[in-house]
N, C-alpha and C positions, 0 to 999 in steps of 0.2 A: 257939878255938873259939867261945866265950862272943861275943865281939865281931862276929864272921862270921854264927852266925844270927843275932845283933841285926837284922844290916845285911839278911838276905831278909825276918825277922818285919815291918820298917820299908818292904822294898818293897811285901810283902803288902798293909798294912794305909797306904799312902798313897797314893791316889789320883792318878794322874799323874805319878808319880814316873819318873824314867828311868833305865831299870839300863843296866848298864857294859859293859862286857869283862871276862872274870875276872881279865885282871892289870892292872885298872884300877880293881880296889877300892879306895874312898879306905878303909881302915882300917891300922891299922900292922903291917900282916904283909909280909912279904916276897913276891912276883909269882906266886911257885909254893906257896903253901901253901896256898889251896882246890886245886888240882890234887892236890895230894901226900895229900891228905886227901879225896880225894871220898867214897869209900864210906861213912864215918863221917858227914860232911855232913850225907850225903843220908838217911844215918837219924836223924838227930836231927830234921831239918825234918821228915820223915816224919811225928814226933811233935809238932811245934809248929805247922805250918802244913802239914797235909797237902793242905789245897784249893788251896794257891799252888801248888805242885810242879807240872807239865805230862809225869805219868810216858808219858802216851805217845811222847812224842822220846825217840828214837834216844842223842841228845849228852848229857852235863854240865849243858854251858853251856844248853842249850833246853831242858833240865829244870828247870832254876833260873831260866827267863826269863829268860839273859843273853846280852847283846848276841853274836854270832859272825860274825866274818869272811865276807863274800857271796861265794858258789862264781861264779867267773870263768869266762868262755865264750869260747872262742879261734875268732877268726873270720877268715876269708882274700877278699878279693873276688878274684876269680880272672880276672877281665875288666880289662883294663889302662885304659880307654876311662872304664870307671864307675869304677876307684878313682880316676881323675883330675880326675871329677868332684864329687867326697867333698869337703866343706866344710874337711877335714883332713887330707887329700892322704893318708893312709895306703893299703895294702893287704892290711895284718896288725894287726891288733887286737885286745886283751882286753877286754870288757866285763863288769860283774855284771849278773848273775841280771835283775834287777828290769830292768837296761838295755836287755838282749837280747830281755826279752817287747816290749819295744816298739818294738824298734831299725827294721823298717823298713828295711831296706836296698833298693842296685838289683838291680836283676834279676831274671829269668823263673827260675832254677833253683836250687835250694839241693841241696849236695850235702854229705852227711852221713858223718864216717868214724869208724870203729872205732877204728883205730891211727894216734896221732900222725904218724910215720915215712912214711905214706899222705896224712896231709894236708897235712905242708909239700913233699911231691913233688907235687904235683898239677900237671899242667900248666895254661897259661890258657885258660880255657874262657868264650866270648862271653858274657855276660848271667848269667853263675852267681856264686854265692858259693859258700864252704865251710866249714863247720863242724866243730869236733871234738868229735867226740862221745862220748869220754874212755870209751869199753868201755860197760859196762851202770849209769853216768852218763849215758845217754843221756837220762833224763826229764827232766835239765836243761829240754828245748823244750816240756816240757810246756805249759807256757802260755803261748808265745809263737805267738798264735793267728794271725798275719800267715804263717804258713809254708803256712796252708789253701789260700791264694790261689796258692801257689808250686808249680811241678815238685819235687817232694822226689825225689831218689835215697839210698839206702843201699850203704857200700860199706865190708861188713864181711870179718872173717875167713871162710873157708868150713870152718866147723866147727859142731858143737852149740852153742857157745857165740855163735856171731858170728848163727844164726838165733835162737836166744832174744832175742838185742838185737832185730836185726830185728822179732822177733814182739811185743818191748814198745814197740817206736817205734811200731809202727801204733796202738794203744791212741788215741796224740798226732795222728798222722798216717796216716788210714786209706789213703791213696792213694802213702803212700811204695812208691817201688817200688827192690829189692836191685839191685846191679851186680856181676860178676863172681861169683853166687853162685849158682851153678845148677848140673846134673848135667854137663853140658856141657865145662864150666869146670875140674869135677872130673875128669873122664875126661880130660882136653887134657895136664892137668899132674901125674897120678899120680907122675911118679918125684920130685915135691916136697914130697910130705906129708909130715909128720913127725908125732911123737907131741904132740897138743894137752892141753890142762888137762883132767880129766875135771869136767864139772858134771852138780850135782843135774836129774834130769829133771827137764820142765816139761810143762806144759798149753801148746800154740802154738796156740790157738784163731785169731789174730789172719792165719797163714803159710794159704797158698795149698794146694790137696791137692799142687801139685805138692815145696812147700818143705815139707809136712809129710813126704811120702813121702822126701823128701833127707835131714831131721833125723833120720832112721831109720839114716842109714850109719852113725852113729858111736855103737856102747852105750858104758857109761858111759867104758868105758879104750879106748876104740882110738885110731888114727890118727885124724886132722880135718887139714886143708890148715891149716896157723896161721899166723902175719904171717910168720914167717922165709921162705915161699912168698914173698911180696910185694917179697922183697927180690932175688929170683934175675931175673937177667939176661935168660933165655929168655922170661919170661911179663913181663917190665914194658912192653915199646913196646905189647904187646896193649892192657895195662890204661890203657895212656894213650888208646891210641886209642879204646879203649868208652869210657872217660870223657869224651874229646871229642864223639863222636857222639852220647851220651845229650842232648844240647844243640841237637844241629840241627835236629829238628822244628817244636821251636816258634821257636827263630831263623829258619828259613826264612819262616815264614805270618807273621812277627812285621813283616817288609817285603820286599813282594814285588817290589819294581822291581828292573830288570834290572840297573844298575850292583850294586847288593848280590850278587845272584845269582850275577852273576861273580866279584864279591871272594870269594865265598863258598865258589865252585868252584877258585878261585885256591887259597884257602887249606886246601880238602881234598885238591889236591895235593902243597903242601907238608908235608902230616902223611903222607903215601902215601911221600913221597919217606924221608921219618924212618923208615917202618918197612924 
């Protein structure tokens, strides 16, 4: 324990010292030693080098200014033509958060989803890119300034938690629009409501009046349209249809030549046949 404390003291007093991962400590202890003694070590360092600890951090590694694995953001390019034009030729990829912030992907529309299966089963969309928001971890997009220049949609569970996540997203993307998260959708699929996980009450100042009114539908322990409803066959065709049509207005104005409009009408007819 003294050797470990000495190492952190060394980091505190040595300018330019490069920290490492918890299990990378250059000390004669086994790889899990520090993690197994987090509480004791933190209390000890608070007495020895209190100004070194970053008490505002939530994780042990960040509190001791150690390196941590960077969060990954899962991205799908939903337009096959756009993905074919990328240098790495992939339609799905995960990037470190710092790289995502400077990603500048192609396309004019970004569709952020709450649930992973919804994200993975999105259909092909012209000019669109999908991002898995990972539920309440949607704050990962906070520093992605390139989103401000895109048409952003959010598709989450139609329940109290889903609306709270939409409210959180709008802190960073004020123009984000919900997809299939309205009173009409809830009324149409009432038979698929299931009991949602209760969430604490929150001030939803970034929601519209209609969205705020909808949020009152679910008291702390009521039923909500949770993720299982998205897997139901009766509503899935309409979900895909809404996701596809959300991209049409911008796509239509982006290319106004007759041949493009004809191709777009043909694609529209194919989607109607699928329904």
